[in-house]
C-alpha positions as CSV (number, residue, x, y, z in Angstrom):
1,P,-0.2,0.0,-0.3
2,P,0.9,3.5,-0.5
3,P,2.4,5.7,2.6
4,S,-0.3,6.8,4.7
5,Q,-1.4,7.6,8.4
6,D,-2.2,5.0,10.7
7,I,-5.3,5.3,12.9
8,S,-5.9,1.9,14.2
9,H,-5.7,3.3,17.7
10,L,-8.8,5.6,17.3
11,F,-10.8,2.3,16.2
12,S,-9.3,0.4,19.2
13,Q,-11.0,3.2,21.6
14,M,-14.3,2.6,20.9
15,N,-14.5,-0.5,22.7
16,Y,-13.2,1.0,25.9
17,K,-13.0,4.4,26.2
18,F,-17.2,5.1,25.5
19,N,-19.9,3.2,27.3
20,N,-22.6,4.4,24.1
21,N,-22.6,3.0,20.8
22,H,-22.0,5.7,19.1
23,F,-18.9,6.9,17.9
24,T,-17.6,10.0,15.5
25,I,-14.3,9.8,13.6
26,K,-13.3,13.4,11.7
27,L,-10.5,12.7,9.4
28,L,-8.4,15.7,8.1
29,F,-7.0,15.6,4.4
30,G,-4.3,13.1,3.4
31,R,-4.5,9.0,3.4
32,F,-5.0,7.2,6.1
33,S,-5.1,3.2,7.0
34,S,-6.1,1.1,9.7
35,Q,-6.2,-2.4,10.7
36,T,-9.5,-4.3,10.7
37,V,-12.3,-2.1,12.6
38,H,-14.6,-4.8,14.1
39,L,-18.6,-2.8,14.8
40,E,-20.9,-5.0,17.1
41,E,-24.2,-3.6,17.8
42,Q,-22.7,0.2,17.4
43,M,-22.2,3.0,14.9
44,L,-19.9,4.7,13.6
45,V,-19.9,7.9,11.8
46,L,-17.2,8.9,9.3
47,Q,-16.6,12.7,8.0
48,G,-13.9,14.0,5.8
49,Q,-12.7,17.0,4.1
50,G,-14.0,15.8,0.6
51,E,-14.2,12.6,-1.4
52,N,-11.0,13.1,-3.1
53,E,-9.1,15.0,-0.1
54,S,-9.8,12.3,2.4
55,L,-8.9,8.7,1.6
56,L,-9.0,5.4,3.9
57,I,-7.4,2.2,2.6
58,Q,-6.3,-0.9,4.2
59,K,-3.1,-1.1,6.1
60,N,-2.9,-4.9,5.1
61,I,-4.1,-5.7,1.8
62,S,-5.3,-9.5,3.0
63,Q,-7.2,-8.1,6.0
64,T,-10.8,-6.5,5.7
65,L,-11.1,-2.7,6.8
66,F,-14.2,-3.1,8.6
67,V,-16.3,-6.0,9.7
68,L,-20.1,-5.0,11.0
69,Q,-22.2,-7.5,12.8
70,N,-25.8,-5.8,13.4
71,S,-24.0,-2.2,12.7
72,Q,-24.2,0.8,10.8
73,L,-21.3,2.7,9.5
74,N,-21.9,6.3,8.0
75,S,-19.6,8.1,6.0
76,S,-19.2,11.5,4.5
77,H,-16.8,13.7,2.5
78,L,-14.3,10.6,2.4
79,S,-13.9,7.7,0.0
80,A,-12.5,4.1,1.3
81,Q,-9.6,3.7,-2.1
82,L,-9.0,0.1,-2.8
83,W,-5.0,-0.6,-3.4
84,G,-3.9,-4.5,-4.5
85,A,-6.8,-5.5,-1.7
86,E,-6.9,-9.5,-2.1
87,V,-9.9,-9.5,0.5
88,A,-13.2,-7.7,1.0
89,L,-13.3,-3.9,2.1
90,I,-16.2,-4.5,4.3
91,R,-18.0,-7.7,5.3
92,S,-21.1,-8.2,7.0
93,Q,-22.2,-10.8,9.2
94,G,-24.5,-11.5,12.3
95,N,-28.1,-12.4,12.1
96,G,-29.4,-8.6,12.1
97,M,-29.2,-6.2,9.7
98,S,-26.3,-3.6,9.2
99,I,-26.6,-0.4,7.2
100,I,-23.9,1.6,5.3
101,D,-24.6,4.5,4.3
102,G,-23.0,7.8,2.0
103,L,-19.5,5.4,1.2
104,R,-17.5,6.3,-1.8
105,V,-15.4,3.6,-2.6
106,I,-12.6,4.4,-5.5
107,G,-9.3,2.7,-7.0
108,D,-6.7,4.6,-8.5
109,K,-6.8,5.6,-11.9
110,Y,-3.9,6.9,-12.7
111,E,-1.2,4.0,-11.5
112,R,-4.0,1.3,-12.3
113,K,-3.3,-0.6,-9.1
114,V,-5.4,-3.5,-9.5
115,V,-7.5,-5.4,-6.7
116,H,-8.4,-9.3,-6.4
117,C,-11.5,-9.1,-4.3
118,S,-15.3,-8.0,-3.7
119,V,-15.6,-4.7,-2.2
120,F,-18.9,-5.9,0.0
121,E,-19.2,-9.5,1.5
122,V,-22.6,-10.5,2.9
123,I,-21.5,-13.3,4.9
124,S,-24.9,-13.7,6.8
125,G,-28.1,-11.9,8.1
126,E,-29.1,-8.1,6.0
127,L,-26.9,-5.5,4.8
128,S,-28.4,-2.2,3.4
129,L,-26.4,-0.2,1.2
130,N,-27.9,3.4,0.5
131,D,-26.0,6.4,-2.0
132,I,-23.3,4.1,-2.4
133,Q,-20.6,5.2,-5.4
134,I,-18.0,2.6,-6.7
135,K,-15.9,3.6,-9.6
136,D,-12.9,3.7,-11.1
137,I,-11.5,-0.1,-10.0
138,N,-9.1,-2.2,-11.9
139,I,-9.7,-6.1,-11.0
140,S,-7.1,-8.9,-12.2
141,E,-7.4,-12.4,-11.4
142,N,-6.8,-13.8,-7.9
143,Y,-4.4,-16.6,-8.7
144,N,-5.2,-18.1,-5.6
145,E,-8.3,-19.7,-7.2
146,I,-7.2,-20.7,-10.5
147,N,-7.5,-24.0,-9.5
148,S,-11.0,-24.0,-8.7
149,V,-13.7,-26.1,-10.2
150,D,-16.4,-24.0,-8.7
151,K,-17.6,-21.3,-11.2
152,R,-19.0,-19.7,-8.3
153,I,-15.6,-19.3,-6.8
154,K,-14.4,-18.2,-10.4
155,M,-16.7,-15.7,-10.8
156,K,-16.3,-12.9,-8.7
157,G,-18.7,-10.1,-7.7
158,L,-18.0,-6.2,-6.3
159,I,-20.6,-7.2,-4.3
160,E,-21.3,-10.6,-3.0
161,M,-24.3,-12.7,-1.1
162,K,-22.6,-15.5,0.4
163,E,-24.8,-18.5,1.1
164,N,-25.9,-17.9,4.3
165,A,-27.1,-13.9,3.4
166,K,-30.4,-13.4,3.9
167,V,-31.0,-9.7,2.5
168,L,-29.1,-7.3,0.4
169,F,-30.7,-4.2,-0.4
170,F,-29.6,-0.9,-2.1
171,E,-30.5,2.5,-2.8
172,K,-29.4,5.5,-4.5
173,F,-26.5,2.8,-5.8
174,Y,-23.9,3.7,-8.2
175,I,-21.4,1.9,-10.4
176,T,-19.1,3.1,-13.1
177,N,-15.6,2.8,-14.8
178,I,-14.8,-0.8,-13.4
179,N,-12.0,-2.4,-15.4
180,M,-11.3,-5.9,-15.8
181,E,-7.8,-6.9,-16.7
182,D,-6.1,-10.0,-17.4
183,L,-9.1,-12.3,-16.8
184,N,-8.9,-15.7,-17.8
185,K,-12.0,-17.4,-19.5
186,E,-12.9,-19.0,-16.6
187,Q,-13.1,-16.3,-14.4
188,S,-15.0,-13.4,-14.4
189,V,-16.7,-9.9,-12.6
190,C,-20.0,-8.8,-11.9
191,S,-21.0,-6.2,-10.4
192,I,-23.7,-8.4,-7.8
193,M,-22.8,-11.9,-7.1
194,M,-26.1,-13.6,-5.5
195,N,-25.6,-17.2,-4.2
196,S,-29.0,-16.8,-1.9
197,G,-31.3,-14.6,-0.2
198,H,-33.4,-11.6,-1.1
199,L,-31.7,-9.0,-3.7
200,K,-33.7,-5.3,-3.5
201,L,-32.2,-2.7,-5.7
202,R,-33.9,1.0,-5.4
203,D,-33.2,4.3,-7.9
204,S,-29.7,2.8,-9.0
205,T,-27.4,2.9,-12.2
206,F,-24.6,0.3,-13.3
207,L,-22.9,2.2,-15.8
208,G,-20.5,-0.1,-17.8
209,E,-19.3,2.2,-20.6
210,A,-15.7,2.3,-19.8
211,Y,-15.7,-1.7,-18.9
212,T,-12.8,-3.1,-21.2
213,S,-13.5,-6.8,-20.8
214,I,-16.3,-8.4,-19.2
215,G,-18.8,-7.7,-16.5
216,S,-22.8,-8.2,-16.0
217,A,-24.6,-6.3,-12.9
218,I,-26.3,-9.7,-11.6
219,R,-25.4,-12.6,-11.7
220,A,-27.3,-15.4,-9.6
221,Y,-26.1,-18.7,-8.7
222,P,-28.6,-19.7,-5.9
223,T,-28.2,-22.4,-3.6
224,G,-31.4,-21.7,-2.3
225,P,-35.1,-20.2,-3.1
226,S,-34.2,-16.6,-3.7
227,T,-35.8,-13.0,-4.9
228,I,-34.6,-10.4,-7.4
229,D,-36.7,-7.3,-6.5
230,V,-35.4,-4.0,-8.9
231,E,-37.1,-1.2,-9.2
232,G,-36.0,2.5,-10.8
233,V,-32.2,1.2,-12.1
234,V,-30.5,1.8,-15.4
235,F,-28.1,-1.0,-16.6
236,K,-26.1,0.4,-19.0
237,G,-23.1,-0.7,-21.1
238,Q,-22.9,-4.0,-19.3
239,R,-20.8,-6.5,-21.7
240,D,-20.4,-10.3,-20.6
241,G,-17.9,-11.0,-23.3
242,Q,-17.2,-12.9,-25.9
243,G,-18.4,-16.9,-25.2
244,T,-20.8,-16.1,-22.1
245,N,-24.7,-14.9,-21.6
246,G,-26.3,-12.3,-20.2
247,G,-25.6,-8.8,-20.8
248,A,-26.9,-7.1,-17.5
249,V,-28.9,-9.8,-15.8
250,Y,-27.9,-14.0,-15.8
251,V,-29.8,-16.1,-13.6
252,D,-29.1,-20.0,-12.9
253,M,-32.6,-21.5,-12.0
254,R,-31.5,-25.1,-12.5
255,Q,-31.5,-25.9,-8.7
256,F,-33.8,-23.6,-7.2
257,D,-36.2,-21.2,-8.4
258,V,-35.4,-17.2,-8.2
259,Q,-38.8,-15.0,-8.2
260,I,-37.5,-11.9,-10.4
261,S,-39.5,-8.7,-10.8
262,F,-37.9,-5.6,-12.7
263,K,-40.2,-2.1,-12.5
264,R,-39.1,1.4,-14.0
265,C,-36.2,-0.2,-15.6
266,I,-33.9,1.0,-18.4
267,F,-31.6,-1.9,-20.3
268,I,-29.4,0.6,-23.1
269,G,-26.4,-0.9,-25.0
270,N,-25.8,-4.2,-22.9
271,K,-24.4,-6.9,-24.9
272,A,-23.5,-10.6,-24.9
273,D,-23.5,-13.5,-27.1
274,Y,-27.6,-14.2,-26.1
275,G,-29.3,-12.4,-24.1
276,S,-27.9,-8.9,-24.3
277,N,-30.4,-8.0,-21.4
278,V,-31.1,-10.8,-19.8
279,F,-29.9,-14.6,-19.9
280,I,-31.9,-17.1,-17.5
281,R,-31.1,-21.2,-17.2
282,Y,-34.1,-23.3,-16.6
283,A,-34.1,-26.8,-15.3
284,T,-37.5,-27.4,-17.1
285,T,-39.8,-24.9,-19.3
286,S,-42.4,-25.0,-16.5
287,Q,-40.2,-22.3,-14.4
288,R,-40.4,-19.6,-17.2
289,I,-41.0,-16.3,-15.7
290,N,-44.3,-14.7,-16.4
291,R,-44.6,-11.2,-18.5
292,N,-45.4,-9.3,-15.2
293,S,-41.7,-10.0,-14.3
294,F,-40.5,-7.0,-16.2
295,I,-43.0,-4.2,-15.9
296,G,-42.5,-0.1,-17.1
297,C,-38.8,-1.4,-18.3
298,T,-37.7,-0.5,-21.8
299,T,-34.7,-1.4,-23.6
300,I,-32.4,0.9,-26.0
301,V,-30.5,-1.1,-28.8
302,E,-28.0,-0.3,-31.7
303,N,-30.1,-2.7,-34.0
304,S,-33.2,-5.1,-34.6
305,Y,-30.5,-8.0,-33.7
306,E,-29.5,-6.7,-30.0
307,S,-33.4,-6.4,-29.9
308,D,-34.2,-9.7,-30.8
309,I,-31.9,-11.5,-28.2
310,S,-32.9,-9.1,-25.6
311,V,-33.9,-12.2,-23.2
312,C,-32.8,-15.4,-24.0
313,Y,-32.9,-18.6,-22.0
314,S,-31.8,-22.4,-22.0
315,I,-33.2,-25.9,-20.7
316,G,-31.5,-28.4,-18.7
317,D,-27.7,-28.5,-19.3
318,N,-27.2,-28.1,-22.6
319,D,-25.6,-25.2,-23.4
320,D,-25.7,-25.4,-27.0
321,E,-29.6,-25.0,-27.3
322,I,-30.4,-21.6,-26.7
323,F,-34.4,-19.7,-27.3
324,I,-35.0,-16.4,-27.9
325,D,-38.2,-15.4,-25.2
326,E,-40.5,-14.0,-28.0
327,R,-42.9,-12.6,-25.4
328,N,-41.5,-9.3,-25.6
329,L,-40.8,-9.4,-21.8
330,I,-38.8,-5.7,-22.1
331,H,-40.8,-3.1,-24.3
332,N,-38.4,-1.9,-27.3
333,S,-39.4,1.3,-28.9
334,W,-40.7,1.4,-32.4
335,N,-37.9,3.7,-33.8
336,R,-34.3,3.9,-33.2
337,Q,-33.1,5.4,-30.2
338,K,-29.5,6.4,-28.9
339,S,-30.1,7.7,-25.0
340,E,-31.6,6.6,-22.0
341,G,-32.8,10.4,-21.8
342,V,-35.6,10.4,-24.5
343,V,-37.3,7.7,-22.2
344,R,-39.4,9.8,-19.4
345,F,-41.7,8.0,-16.4
346,I,-45.2,9.2,-15.1
347,A,-46.4,7.7,-11.8
348,N,-48.8,7.9,-8.7
349,S,-47.7,8.5,-5.4
350,D,-47.5,5.2,-3.4
351,A,-46.6,4.2,-0.1
352,N,-43.0,3.7,-1.3
353,H,-42.7,6.9,-3.5
354,T,-43.8,10.4,-2.6
355,I,-44.2,12.4,-6.2
356,D,-42.9,15.7,-5.1
357,S,-43.7,17.9,-8.6
358,S,-41.4,21.0,-6.7
359,M,-38.3,19.1,-7.5
360,K,-36.9,17.8,-11.6
361,C,-38.5,14.7,-12.1
362,G,-39.3,12.5,-15.2
363,S,-36.6,10.2,-14.8
364,V,-36.4,6.7,-13.7
365,S,-35.7,7.3,-10.1
366,K,-38.0,9.9,-9.8
367,P,-41.4,10.1,-11.9
368,C,-43.3,13.0,-12.8
369,N,-47.5,12.7,-11.6
370,T,-48.6,14.6,-14.7
371,Y,-47.3,14.9,-18.3
372,Q,-47.9,18.6,-17.5
373,T,-45.3,18.9,-14.9
374,L,-42.7,16.9,-17.0
375,I,-43.3,19.4,-20.4
376,E,-42.5,22.1,-17.8
377,Y,-39.0,20.7,-16.8
378,I,-38.6,19.5,-20.5
379,Q,-39.0,23.0,-22.0
380,L,-36.2,24.2,-19.7
381,E,-33.7,21.3,-21.1
382,P,-31.4,22.0,-23.9
383,E,-32.2,20.0,-27.1
384,S,-29.4,17.9,-27.7
385,G,-28.6,16.1,-30.8
386,D,-28.7,12.2,-29.0
387,G,-31.9,13.0,-26.6
388,L,-30.0,13.2,-23.8
389,T,-32.2,16.1,-22.8
390,G,-35.0,18.2,-24.1
391,R,-37.1,16.0,-25.5
392,V,-39.5,13.0,-25.2
393,E,-39.3,9.8,-27.3
394,T,-40.7,7.3,-24.7
395,L,-43.0,8.1,-22.1
396,I,-44.1,5.1,-19.3
397,F,-47.1,5.1,-17.6
398,G,-46.6,3.6,-14.0
399,E,-49.0,1.0,-12.2
400,G,-52.8,2.2,-11.1
401,K,-55.6,4.0,-12.0
402,I,-54.1,7.5,-13.7
403,S,-56.3,10.5,-14.1
404,S,-55.0,12.7,-17.1
405,P,-55.6,16.2,-17.9
406,F,-55.4,17.3,-21.7
407,I,-51.7,16.1,-23.5
408,D,-50.1,18.6,-26.0
409,F,-47.7,16.1,-27.6
410,S,-46.2,18.7,-29.9
411,L,-44.4,20.1,-26.8
412,A,-42.5,16.9,-26.8
413,R,-40.1,18.0,-29.4
414,S,-40.4,14.7,-31.3
415,D,-41.6,12.8,-34.3
416,I,-42.9,9.9,-32.7
417,I,-43.9,9.4,-29.1
418,N,-44.3,5.6,-27.7
419,I,-46.7,5.5,-24.5
420,V,-46.0,2.2,-22.6
421,G,-47.5,1.1,-19.3
422,C,-46.9,-2.1,-17.1
423,G,-49.6,-4.3,-18.5
424,D,-53.3,-3.3,-19.7
425,Q,-54.3,-4.9,-16.3
426,L,-51.9,-2.6,-14.3
427,T,-52.3,0.7,-16.0
428,E,-55.5,2.2,-16.8
429,I,-55.6,5.8,-18.3
430,Y,-58.7,8.1,-18.6
431,P,-59.5,11.7,-19.1
432,Q,-60.1,14.6,-17.1
433,Q,-62.5,16.9,-18.1
434,S,-61.5,19.7,-20.4
435,S,-62.5,22.3,-23.3
436,L,-60.9,19.9,-26.0
437,L,-62.4,17.0,-27.5
438,A,-59.7,14.4,-27.1
439,M,-57.6,13.5,-24.1
440,I,-54.2,13.3,-26.4
441,Y,-53.3,15.6,-29.4
442,G,-50.4,14.9,-31.3
443,G,-47.8,17.1,-33.2
444,F,-48.6,17.4,-37.3
445,N,-47.3,14.6,-38.6
446,Q,-46.4,12.9,-35.5
447,I,-46.9,9.3,-35.1
448,I,-48.3,7.9,-31.8
449,V,-47.3,4.4,-30.6
450,I,-49.6,3.1,-27.2
451,E,-48.7,-0.2,-25.4
452,R,-49.3,-2.3,-22.2
453,V,-52.2,0.1,-21.0
454,C,-55.9,0.3,-20.5
455,I,-57.5,3.4,-21.7
456,A,-61.2,4.1,-20.3
457,N,-63.8,6.1,-20.7
458,S,-64.7,8.2,-17.3
459,P,-67.9,9.5,-16.4
460,A,-66.6,13.0,-15.3
461,S,-65.7,13.7,-18.7
462,P,-68.1,12.5,-20.9
463,L,-67.9,14.1,-23.8
464,I,-63.8,13.6,-24.2
465,G,-62.5,11.1,-26.7
466,F,-59.0,9.5,-26.3
467,I,-56.9,10.3,-29.3
468,R,-56.5,12.8,-32.3
469,T,-53.7,13.2,-34.8
470,Q,-52.9,15.8,-37.2
471,G,-51.3,15.5,-40.5
472,A,-51.3,13.3,-43.7
473,E,-47.4,11.7,-42.2
474,S,-49.2,11.4,-38.6
475,G,-50.2,8.2,-37.5
476,L,-51.4,5.7,-34.7
477,V,-49.8,2.4,-33.7
478,M,-51.6,0.3,-30.9
479,Q,-50.0,-2.9,-29.7
480,D,-51.1,-5.4,-26.7
481,M,-53.6,-3.2,-24.8
482,R,-57.2,-2.7,-24.4
483,V,-59.8,0.2,-25.0
484,Q,-62.9,-0.2,-22.5
485,G,-66.2,2.0,-21.6
486,Y,-67.5,2.7,-18.5
487,L,-67.9,-0.6,-16.6
488,E,-70.9,0.5,-14.5
489,T,-73.4,1.6,-17.7
490,S,-75.5,-0.2,-20.2
491,P,-76.3,0.9,-23.5
492,Y,-79.5,2.0,-22.1
493,N,-78.5,4.6,-19.7
494,T,-74.6,5.8,-20.8
495,M,-74.0,9.2,-20.7
496,L,-70.9,9.2,-23.4
497,E,-71.2,11.3,-25.9
498,P,-67.8,12.3,-27.4
499,P,-67.4,13.3,-31.1
500,Y,-65.1,10.0,-31.6
501,L,-62.9,8.0,-29.7
502,F,-60.0,7.9,-31.9
503,S,-59.7,10.6,-34.8
504,I,-56.9,9.5,-36.8
505,E,-55.4,12.0,-39.9
506,G,-52.9,9.5,-41.4
507,F,-52.6,5.5,-40.6
508,V,-53.5,3.6,-37.9
509,H,-52.1,0.0,-36.9
510,L,-53.7,-2.2,-34.5
511,Q,-52.1,-5.4,-32.7
512,D,-53.3,-7.7,-29.7
513,V,-56.0,-4.9,-28.8
514,I,-59.4,-5.1,-27.7
515,F,-61.9,-3.0,-27.5
516,E,-64.8,-3.8,-25.2
517,H,-67.9,-2.8,-23.4
518,I,-68.1,0.5,-24.8
519,Y,-71.6,2.2,-25.0
520,L,-71.9,5.9,-26.6
521,R,-74.8,7.9,-27.3
522,T,-72.9,10.1,-30.1
523,G,-69.6,9.6,-31.7
524,A,-67.4,6.8,-33.8
525,I,-64.9,4.3,-32.6
526,L,-62.7,4.9,-34.5
527,Q,-62.4,7.7,-37.4
528,V,-59.4,7.4,-40.0
529,V,-58.6,9.7,-42.9
530,G,-55.4,8.7,-44.8
531,L,-54.9,4.8,-44.2
532,R,-51.6,5.0,-46.2
533,R,-48.2,5.1,-44.8
534,T,-44.6,5.5,-46.2
535,A,-43.2,1.9,-46.4
536,D,-39.9,3.0,-45.3
537,D,-40.6,5.8,-42.8
538,S,-37.5,5.1,-40.6
539,R,-39.4,6.6,-37.6
540,I,-41.4,3.4,-37.2
541,E,-38.9,0.8,-38.4
542,Q,-40.7,-2.1,-36.7
543,L,-43.4,-1.8,-39.0
544,G,-40.9,-2.5,-42.0
545,K,-42.9,-3.6,-45.0
546,T,-45.7,-4.6,-43.0
547,S,-49.3,-3.9,-44.2
548,I,-51.3,-1.6,-42.0
549,G,-54.4,-3.0,-40.4
550,F,-56.1,-4.7,-37.4
551,Y,-54.2,-7.9,-36.4
552,R,-55.7,-9.9,-33.7
553,C,-57.8,-7.6,-32.4
554,I,-61.1,-7.9,-30.4
555,F,-64.3,-5.6,-31.4
556,D,-67.0,-6.7,-28.5
557,D,-70.0,-5.1,-27.1
558,I,-69.8,-2.0,-28.6
559,T,-72.8,0.1,-29.5
560,S,-73.0,3.7,-30.6
561,N,-76.1,5.9,-31.9
562,E,-74.3,6.9,-34.5
563,S,-74.7,5.0,-37.9
564,V,-70.8,4.3,-38.3
565,I,-68.6,2.8,-35.5
566,I,-65.3,2.8,-37.9
567,S,-64.3,4.5,-41.0
568,L,-61.4,4.5,-43.2
569,N,-61.3,6.9,-45.9
570,E,-58.5,7.7,-48.1
571,K,-57.3,11.1,-48.1
572,D,-56.2,13.5,-50.9
573,L,-52.8,14.8,-49.8
574,A,-53.4,18.0,-51.7
575,S,-57.0,18.9,-51.1
576,A,-56.5,17.9,-47.6
577,S,-53.3,19.2,-45.9
578,I,-53.0,22.7,-45.0
579,P,-51.0,24.9,-47.5
580,S,-47.8,25.7,-45.6
581,E,-47.6,22.2,-45.6
582,I,-48.1,20.5,-48.8
583,N,-44.6,21.1,-50.3
584,K,-43.2,19.5,-47.2
585,I,-45.4,16.1,-47.7
586,L,-45.0,16.1,-51.3
587,N,-41.2,16.4,-50.7
588,N,-41.2,13.8,-48.3
589,N,-43.3,11.2,-50.5
590,E,-40.7,11.7,-53.4
591,Q,-37.7,11.2,-51.2
592,N,-39.4,7.9,-49.8
593,S,-40.7,4.8,-51.4
594,E,-44.6,4.8,-52.5
595,K,-47.2,4.7,-49.6
596,T,-48.5,1.2,-48.8
597,T,-51.9,0.3,-50.6
598,K,-52.9,-2.4,-48.7
599,F,-55.4,-2.6,-45.4
600,V,-55.2,-5.9,-43.7
601,I,-58.0,-7.3,-41.2
602,E,-56.5,-10.5,-39.5
603,D,-57.7,-12.8,-37.3
604,T,-59.8,-10.0,-35.4
605,I,-63.0,-11.0,-34.4
606,F,-66.4,-8.3,-34.2
607,S,-69.1,-9.2,-31.6
608,D,-72.3,-7.9,-30.7
609,C,-71.8,-4.5,-32.0
610,A,-75.0,-2.4,-32.9
611,T,-75.6,0.8,-34.3
612,S,-78.7,3.1,-34.1
613,L,-80.4,4.7,-37.2
614,L,-80.0,8.3,-37.8
615,L,-83.5,9.0,-39.3
616,S,-82.3,12.6,-40.5
617,N,-79.6,10.9,-42.9
618,K,-80.9,7.5,-44.1
619,N,-78.5,7.6,-46.6
620,E,-76.2,6.5,-44.5
621,K,-73.8,3.1,-45.6
622,G,-72.0,1.3,-43.6
623,G,-73.1,0.6,-39.7
624,L,-69.6,-1.6,-38.7
625,L,-67.0,-0.5,-41.4
626,N,-67.4,2.2,-43.7
627,L,-64.7,2.1,-46.3
628,K,-64.0,5.1,-48.9
629,N,-60.9,4.8,-50.7
630,K,-59.0,5.5,-53.9
631,K,-55.7,3.4,-54.2
632,V,-56.0,1.0,-50.9
633,R,-57.7,-2.7,-51.4
634,F,-58.6,-4.1,-48.1
635,E,-58.3,-7.9,-47.2
636,I,-60.0,-9.6,-44.5
637,L,-58.6,-12.8,-43.3
638,N,-59.6,-15.7,-41.0
639,S,-61.8,-13.5,-39.0
640,E,-65.5,-13.3,-37.1
641,Y,-68.1,-11.4,-37.3
642,R,-70.9,-12.6,-35.2
643,N,-73.8,-11.0,-33.8
644,I,-73.9,-7.7,-35.4
645,A,-76.7,-5.6,-35.5
646,V,-76.8,-2.1,-37.6
647,K,-79.2,-0.4,-38.4
648,S,-77.9,1.4,-42.0
649,R,-77.9,0.4,-45.3
650,N,-75.0,-1.9,-44.9
651,M,-73.0,-4.1,-42.5
652,L,-69.7,-2.9,-44.7
653,Y,-69.7,-0.3,-46.8
654,L,-66.8,0.0,-49.7
655,A,-66.9,3.0,-52.1
656,W,-64.0,3.0,-55.2
657,G,-63.0,6.5,-55.3
658,V,-61.1,6.7,-58.7
659,Y,-62.8,5.7,-62.4
660,E,-61.9,2.7,-63.6
661,P,-62.6,1.2,-67.9
662,V,-65.2,-1.1,-67.5
663,S,-63.6,-3.9,-68.9
664,S,-60.7,-3.4,-66.3
665,Q,-61.3,-5.7,-63.0
666,I,-61.3,-4.1,-59.5
667,N,-60.0,-6.3,-56.6
668,I,-61.0,-3.6,-54.1
669,L,-61.7,-6.5,-51.5
670,T,-60.7,-9.8,-50.6
671,I,-62.4,-12.0,-48.0
672,T,-61.0,-15.5,-47.1
673,E,-61.7,-18.1,-44.4
674,T,-63.9,-15.3,-43.0
675,F,-67.2,-16.2,-40.7
676,F,-70.5,-13.8,-40.7
677,T,-73.0,-15.2,-37.8
678,N,-76.4,-13.8,-36.9
679,C,-75.6,-10.4,-38.7
680,S,-78.1,-8.3,-39.5
681,A,-78.5,-4.7,-41.3
682,L,-81.7,-2.7,-41.1
683,I,-82.2,-0.8,-44.7
684,P,-84.5,1.9,-44.4
685,E,-87.0,2.9,-47.2
686,M,-84.8,0.7,-49.7
687,D,-86.8,0.3,-53.0
688,E,-85.7,-3.0,-53.8
689,K,-85.6,-6.0,-51.8
690,V,-82.7,-8.3,-52.4
691,E,-83.3,-12.2,-51.0
692,E,-80.5,-13.5,-49.0
693,S,-79.8,-16.5,-51.5
694,Q,-79.0,-14.1,-54.5
695,I,-76.2,-12.5,-52.1
696,T,-74.2,-15.8,-51.9
697,Q,-73.7,-15.5,-55.3
698,Y,-71.4,-12.8,-55.8
699,N,-67.9,-12.5,-55.1
700,I,-67.0,-9.6,-53.1
C-alpha cells in the first residue's frame, strides 16, 4: 500500500473509552489506514474533508477494513480507496441488519493498481447499502482461485451475497468505470454476485461504458430459493464478453427457483452472445417467468438483432441449445433511440414513492405525476442531438389508475411518441374534463404508439375522446392493450357523448388490441382519414414493409347511436393538408418509396356490435365498417363477425373513388376464411328487396 497515516488506535478506543454505541471520527486531508475495525451493535460515523481529499485504505491488503455485525457505518466527504486488496473491503455478518450509508469507494485510475477481491461481502444476515458509489477500480485475476473447479468461486462480484446471506438492499447505488484486466476465460467479474437470499435494488445506476473486458450487473447462482426485486434502475453498457450470456442480468435456476421482479428500469447498450439484457437457465420449461416479471421497463438497442436477443434462455445443461424469449418481456421502442434521456416516466404516488412536483422529475428514479409537470421541466432543458436532454420519445406510465389532463404531444419535441404502461390489467388511463375534444393531441405529422395500457372512458369526462392526430404523415399504432368503456353503465343509460374516441389523420395500425364494453350516445369508435403510410418511414422501423391494418384484435360489446362505428377513408393529400405543409409532405413522399396500398384485417373478431338509426340521414352507408378509398385494397382474413345488428344500409360498405374502365378488373376487397354469424343490417326505405340466396352468388 502507499504511504498513509495509521489511525488504528482511534478505532480501538471505541471498545473501552465510550460506554455508548455511537462513535464519530473526523479525518483531515490526506490518506489514512487502519487494521481491521470490528463493529458489533454499534454506529460509526466517518467524516472527511472531501471525496478526493480524505482517503481511507486497508493497512494490510490481506485484511478486511471493516467487519459489521448488526451495526451501522455512515460516511460523508471521504472515500475508501482500494489498493491491491486481496480480501473484501467490508464484511457484513450476524443475524440482524447492518447499514452502510454514503460511502464512496474508488480505485487509483492513474497508477492502475489492481485488486483481487470484492468490495462488500454479505456473509450472513442482512445488509442495507444507501447512497453508495463505486468507481475507477481495476480488477485482476486472483491466482489463489485459478485451480478452483467451482464456477461460483471463479465468478467474482464487487458485492457478494454468500450462501447464508438473507437480504441485500440497495438504494441510490451508482457504479461505473470498472476495468477488468488479465482475466482468463474461467474467471469473470460482475457487480453483484448472488448465491442466496433476497436482493433488492432501488433507484440505482450500473454504468459500464468504460468496461474493457467483461462484467454483468447481476449474476445469480442460488443455493436456495431466492428473489431479485429491482425498481428504478438503469443498466447501461453492461458487457459479458465473448462466449458468455446475460449482458445485464444472468440467473441460473437449474437447482433453485428465483422470483424475479423488475419495475421501471432502463436497459441500454448491453451486450452478450445471447441475452443482451437478460439470460436465464431453467431446469424445465415450467419455470419460465411470466410477463409481469418486467413491468414499466424498456430497452434501447443499436439494431434489430440486439432487440431480438434481448431476453434468452436455455433448458437443462445443454449449453448449445439457446432459445429467444419471444414474449417481448422488455419493451422496445418502435424507433431507433440513442440515449436513456428520451425515456421519461409518469406515476402515481404510493406508500413507497412520494411524487414531489417541485423537484425536477421524469427520470427512472423520480417520475412525474402528470404530463404537464414533465413538460414544464422538458422545456427548460436544451435539446441535444442524441436526445439526452430536451425531448420525449418514450413515455412510461406506472401502475394504477391515472387520471390524465389534456396531453399535447407537440410539446415533446419528437416526431414519434411511444406511450407504454405496465400492462392492460395494471395501468389504466382515463381523461379528465377539458374544453378540448380528446385527451391526447398529436403534433403535426407525429406518430403515436401506445402499448400495454388500458384507456378507459370516465363519467367525469363524458364528452372527451381519447386521441387525435394531425397531418397526412402522422399515424397511430396500438399494440397489446385494451380500450374500455365505463363499466357501470349499459347501452340504455350511458352518458358518454364524445364526437369520437380516436380521430386519426394518417394511418392506423392495431395489433392485439381489445375494444370492449363501449356504449356511446354519440360518436364513432374510430375515424381514420388517410389509410396509407410511407413504407420505409425511419420513425417506425418495426413495421417495415408490413401492411397496416387490424391484427388479432377484438371489438366486443360496442354500441353507438351513430350510424357508423368505424370509418376508414383514404385522403387526397393535396386537398386536405394546410397550404404551408403541402410542399413539405410532397417532398417527403418523393424521397421515400411509394405509400402502402393495402389494409389488412386478420384474425380479428367483431362481436355484439350495434348501431342505431339516424332518421335525419337515411343514406348513411356502413354501420360497422365504412370504407372509402382510391388506391387502398382491403383484405379480410381468418376473421369472424357475429351478433352484429346495425341500422344503416350496410354492415360493411366499400366505396371506390377512382374511375376505372369497364373492362378492367377491380379487386378492392378480398375475404378469406371469414365467418359471418347472426349478422343483420336494417335498410330503411330501400325500394328493391334482395333475397339472401342472391347475395351468396356474388364474389365480393
